[in-house]
C-alpha positions in Angstrom: 5.0 4.1 5.8 2.3 6.6 4.6 0.8 6.9 8.1 4.2 7.6 9.6 4.8 10.2 6.9 1.5 12.1 7.3 0.3 11.3 10.8 1.7 14.5 12.5 -0.1 15.8 15.6 -3.7 17.0 16.2 -2.8 20.7 16.2 -1.1 20.4 12.7 -3.6 21.1 10.0 -3.8 18.6 7.1 -2.2 15.9 9.2 -3.9 12.5 9.5 -4.0 13.1 13.3 -5.9 16.3 12.9 -8.5 14.6 10.6 -8.9 11.9 13.3 -9.6 14.6 15.8 -12.1 16.3 13.5 -14.0 13.1 12.9 -13.6 11.8 16.4 -12.0 8.6 15.1 -10.4 6.2 17.6 -6.7 7.2 17.4 -5.7 3.8 18.8 -5.9 2.2 15.3 -2.4 3.6 15.0 0.4 3.0 17.5 2.0 6.5 17.8 4.7 5.2 20.1 6.0 2.4 17.9 4.7 4.0 14.7 3.0 0.9 13.5 -0.6 0.1 12.4 -2.7 -1.8 14.9 -5.8 -2.2 12.8 -5.1 -2.4 9.1 -8.7 -2.4 7.9 -9.6 0.6 9.9 -6.5 2.5 8.9 -7.1 1.6 5.2 -10.7 2.8 5.3 -9.9 6.0 7.1 -7.0 6.8 4.8 -9.2 6.4 1.7 -11.9 8.6 3.3 -9.4 11.4 3.8 -8.1 10.8 0.2 -11.6 11.1 -1.2 -12.0 14.4 0.5 -8.7 15.7 -0.9 -9.7 14.7 -4.4 -13.0 16.5 -4.1 -11.4 19.6 -2.6 -8.9 19.8 -5.4 -11.7 19.5 -7.9 -13.7 22.2 -6.1 -10.8 24.6 -5.8 -10.4 24.6 -9.5 -13.8 26.2 -9.8 -13.5 28.3 -6.6 -16.2 26.3 -4.8 -16.6 27.5 -1.2 -18.0 24.3 0.3 -19.2 20.7 -0.1 -22.7 21.7 -1.2 -21.3 23.5 -4.3 -18.8 20.8 -5.1 -21.4 18.1 -5.3 -23.3 20.0 -8.0 -20.3 20.7 -10.2 -20.2 17.4 -12.2 -23.8 18.0 -13.4 -23.1 21.6 -14.4 -19.5 21.5 -15.7 -17.3 19.4 -17.9 -15.4 17.4 -15.3 -12.9 16.1 -17.9 -11.4 19.6 -18.4 -10.3 20.2 -14.7 -9.0 16.6 -14.6 -6.7 17.2 -17.6 -5.6 20.5 -16.1 -5.0 19.2 -12.6 -3.4 15.8 -13.4 0.1 17.3 -14.0 0.1 18.5 -10.4 -0.7 15.1 -9.1 1.6 13.1 -11.5 4.6 15.4 -11.3 6.9 13.9 -8.7 9.2 17.0 -8.8 6.3 19.5 -8.1 6.8 19.7 -4.4 10.6 19.7 -4.6 10.5 22.7 -6.9 8.2 24.6 -4.4 10.6 23.7 -1.5 13.6 25.1 -3.5 11.9 28.5 -3.6 12.7 31.3 -1.2 11.3 30.8 2.4 9.0 33.8 2.1 7.4 32.3 -1.0 6.8 28.8 0.4 3.5 27.4 1.6 3.8 24.5 4.0 0.1 23.7 4.0 0.0 23.5 0.3 3.1 21.4 0.0 1.9 18.9 2.6 -1.5 18.6 1.1 -0.2 18.0 -2.4 2.2 15.3 -1.1 -0.6 13.5 0.7 -2.6 13.5 -2.5 0.3 12.2 -4.6 1.1 9.5 -2.1 -2.5 8.6 -1.6 -3.3 8.2 -5.3 -0.4 5.9 -5.8 -1.6 3.8 -2.9 -5.2 3.9 -4.4 -3.8 2.7 -7.7 -2.0 -0.2 -6.1 -5.1 -1.2 -4.1 -7.3 -1.1 -7.1 -4.8 -3.2 -9.1 -4.9 -5.8 -6.4 -8.7 -5.9 -6.3 -9.0 -6.2 -10.1 -6.1 -8.7 -10.5 -3.8 -6.5 -12.6 -0.2 -7.6 -12.0 1.2 -5.2 -14.6 0.0 -2.2 -12.6 1.2 -3.8 -9.4 4.7 -4.2 -10.9 4.6 -0.5 -12.0 3.7 0.6 -8.5 6.4 -1.6 -6.9 9.0 0.5 -8.7 7.7 3.6 -7.0 7.4 1.9 -3.6 11.0 0.8 -3.9 12.2 4.4 -4.3 10.0 5.4 -1.3 11.3 2.8 1.0 14.9 3.9 0.5 14.2 7.0 2.5 12.8 5.1 5.5 14.4 3.1 8.3 12.7 -0.1 7.2 16.0 -1.7 6.0 14.7 -5.1 5.2 11.8 -3.8 3.1 14.2 -1.4 1.3 16.6 -4.1 0.1 13.9 -6.7 -0.6 12.0 -4.2 -2.8 15.2 -3.5 -4.8 15.6 -7.3 -5.2 12.1 -7.9 -6.5 12.3 -5.0 -9.0 15.8 -6.2 -10.2 14.4 -9.7 -10.6 11.4 -8.5 -12.6 13.3 -6.1 -14.8 16.6 -7.8 -15.4 17.4 -11.1 -13.6 14.4 -13.3 -14.3 13.6 -14.9 -17.6 10.2 -14.1 -19.3 8.9 -17.4 -18.0 9.9 -16.7 -14.4 8.4 -13.2 -14.6 5.2 -14.6 -16.0 5.1 -17.1 -13.3 5.3 -14.4 -10.6 2.6 -12.4 -12.4 0.3 -15.4 -12.4 0.9 -16.2 -8.7 1.3 -12.9 -6.9 -2.4 -12.6 -6.4 -5.1 -15.1 -5.2 -8.8 -15.2 -6.0 -10.6 -17.6 -3.7 -14.1 -16.3 -4.5 -14.1 -16.2 -8.3 -15.4 -12.7 -8.4 -14.0 -10.1 -10.8 -12.9 -7.9 -7.9 -12.1 -10.7 -5.5 -8.4 -10.8 -5.9 -6.2 -10.4 -2.9 -2.5 -10.6 -1.9 -1.3 -13.9 -0.7 -0.7 -12.7 2.8 -4.3 -11.4 3.0 -5.5 -14.9 2.2 -3.2 -16.2 5.0 -4.9 -13.8 7.4 -8.3 -15.4 6.4 -6.9 -18.8 7.0 -5.5 -17.8 10.4 -8.8 -16.3 11.4 -10.7 -19.4 10.5 -8.1 -21.5 12.3 -8.4 -19.5 15.5 -12.1 -20.2 15.6 -11.4 -23.9 15.6 -8.5 -24.0 18.0 -9.2 -24.3 21.8 -6.9 -24.5 24.8 -7.2 -28.3 24.6 -6.6 -28.5 20.8 -4.8 -31.6 19.7 -2.0 -32.1 17.2 -4.6 -33.7 14.9 -6.6 -30.5 14.9 -3.5 -28.3 14.3 -1.8 -30.5 11.6 -4.8 -32.1 9.8 -7.9 -30.1 10.3 -6.1 -26.8 9.9 -5.0 -27.8 6.4 -8.6 -28.4 5.3 -10.0 -24.8 5.8 -11.0 -24.5 2.1 -12.5 -28.0 2.1 -14.8 -27.0 5.0 -15.7 -23.8 3.1 -16.6 -25.9 0.0 -18.7 -28.2 2.2 -20.6 -25.2 3.6 -21.2 -23.8 0.2 -22.5 -27.1 -1.1 -24.9 -27.6 1.8 -26.0 -24.0 1.4 -26.7 -24.5 -2.3 -28.5 -27.8 -1.9 -30.7 -26.4 0.9 -31.5 -23.3 -1.3 -30.3 -21.1 1.6 -29.6 -17.4 0.9 -26.0 -16.7 0.3 -25.1 -13.4 1.9 -21.5 -13.6 0.9 -18.4 -13.1 3.1 -18.6 -9.3 3.5 -20.9 -7.0 5.3 -22.4 -4.0 3.6 -19.9 -1.2 3.4 -20.9 2.0 5.1 -20.9 5.1 2.9 -18.1 7.4 3.9 -19.7 10.6 2.6 -20.7 11.9 6.0 -17.0 11.9 6.9 -15.8 13.1 3.5 -18.0 16.2 3.8 -16.4 17.9 6.8 -12.9 17.3 5.6 -13.7 18.7 2.2 -15.3 21.8 3.8 -12.2 22.3 5.9 -9.8 22.0 3.0 -11.8 24.4 0.9 -12.1 26.9 3.8 -8.4 26.9 4.3 -7.7 27.1 0.5 -5.3 24.2 0.9 -4.9 23.7 -2.8 -4.0 27.4 -3.5 -0.4 28.4 -3.0 -0.2 31.4 -0.6 3.4 32.6 -0.1 4.6 32.7 3.4 1.9 30.5 4.9 3.5 28.5 7.7 6.9 30.2 7.5 6.4 32.1 10.6 5.8 29.1 12.8 8.3 28.0 15.4 10.7 25.2 14.2 9.1 22.7 16.6 5.6 23.5 15.2 6.5 23.2 11.6 6.0 19.8 10.0 7.3 19.2 6.5 5.9 15.9 5.3 8.7 13.8 3.8 8.7 13.8 0.0 9.3 10.0 -0.2 10.1 10.0 -3.9 12.6 12.8 -3.7 14.2 11.5 -0.5 14.4 8.0 -2.0 16.0 9.2 -5.2 18.5 11.2 -3.1 19.4 8.1 -1.2 19.7 6.0 -4.3 21.9 8.6 -6.0 24.6 8.0 -3.4 24.9 4.4 -4.6 24.9 3.0 -1.1 21.6 1.0 -1.3 22.7 -0.6 -4.6 26.1 -1.4 -3.3 24.6 -3.0 -0.3 22.2 -5.0 -2.5 25.1 -6.2 -4.7 27.1 -7.2 -1.7 24.3 -9.3 -0.4 23.8 -10.9 -3.8 27.5 -11.8 -4.0 27.4 -13.3 -0.5 24.4 -15.4 -1.4 21.9 -13.8 1.0 19.6 -13.0 -1.9 19.0 -15.6 -4.6 18.1 -14.1 -8.0 16.2 -17.2 -9.3 14.5 -18.0 -6.0 13.9 -21.5 -7.3 11.3 -20.3 -9.8 13.0 -22.1 -12.7 12.7 -25.4 -10.9 9.2 -24.7 -9.8 8.2 -24.0 -13.4 9.6 -27.3 -14.5 7.7 -29.2 -11.9 4.4 -27.3 -12.6 4.8 -27.8 -16.3 5.8 -31.5 -16.0 9.0 -30.8 -17.8 11.3 -32.5 -15.4 12.4 -36.1 -16.3 14.1 -37.0 -13.0 12.0 -36.8 -9.9 14.9 -37.8 -7.7 17.0 -34.8 -9.0 14.0 -32.6 -8.5 13.7 -33.5 -4.8 17.4 -32.9 -4.4 17.2 -29.5 -5.9 14.2 -28.6 -3.7 16.1 -29.7 -0.6 19.0 -27.5 -1.7 16.7 -24.5 -2.2 15.3 -24.8 1.3 18.6 -25.3 3.0 19.8 -22.9 5.7 22.7 -21.7 3.6 20.2 -19.8 1.4 18.8 -17.8 4.2 20.1 -14.4 5.2 22.5 -14.9 8.1 22.3 -11.3 9.3 18.8 -10.0 9.3 18.5 -6.3 10.1 15.5 -5.5 12.3 13.3 -2.8 11.0 13.4 0.4 13.1 10.0 1.4 13.9 
């Protein structure tokens, strides 16, 4: 969603595509035709690199720094808390860009608007990523409410209605026990490290990767159905052998390459173009086909929600039974807590939960 919003073209300044051209990054990590990510890790790393440069450029512009070399000396010479308190309203105000776009055409600055939008969207994504790494479900729940609004302005129909559903369940439909159960199980930590939390689907990617290393063209049903379910057992065996042999444990991750060499040219470019200073009329003289206004996801999402159509569609699917408010969490809590007295009834309820009648009969395909 964020790449699709800010990708643009190589000749558009402050677009992700232009930064890829500047840093000579392989553009194939993003499928421009289908508008989908082909390499998530590479896209995630590049997006954060560009975001770091925007944060430093915003900080440098506050003091009028001309380039990276001056910016890097500012924290030692200045009170960095003061510019943060002054600049934070720009980043946090979700109506800031809309107010600028409501101004007269001659007073608008397209470059400034797009740059601020990228910073706002990027910092929300950074907050969400950090919450996952540190295992903070409260912040994740807060970010989901914003993502729900963002998704209403996209053509990803399934995501838009499912995001409304999860927020409605967390805020209104679920009991405190059910909400607590979701918060306890929305993340997984397989390493035990304080920053080793990950989303459940990320853990599934690890399992699939390990399974692919085991599978061969002649793989048997035993390998697929029995061995494949023991991935974590094998990992535990490796760890035990490693510990008993006093072998060096290098962990599961390679050393992360410092991005500062890529952050520096982007920061210099932003400062040279004075991207964080509003200059009236900048970009207004461009031809319509050359002008790119990044979508204000929050404003566009609220506009869509204000029509009532997304909520009416959600209520319709709830009435038809396509979306289940409880999602079986109450029964799962009973089984986990040992509160159920009748195992036979439990099995019957579980069978009912997994029946085809609870599935969505008409699944809309996401338009890429």
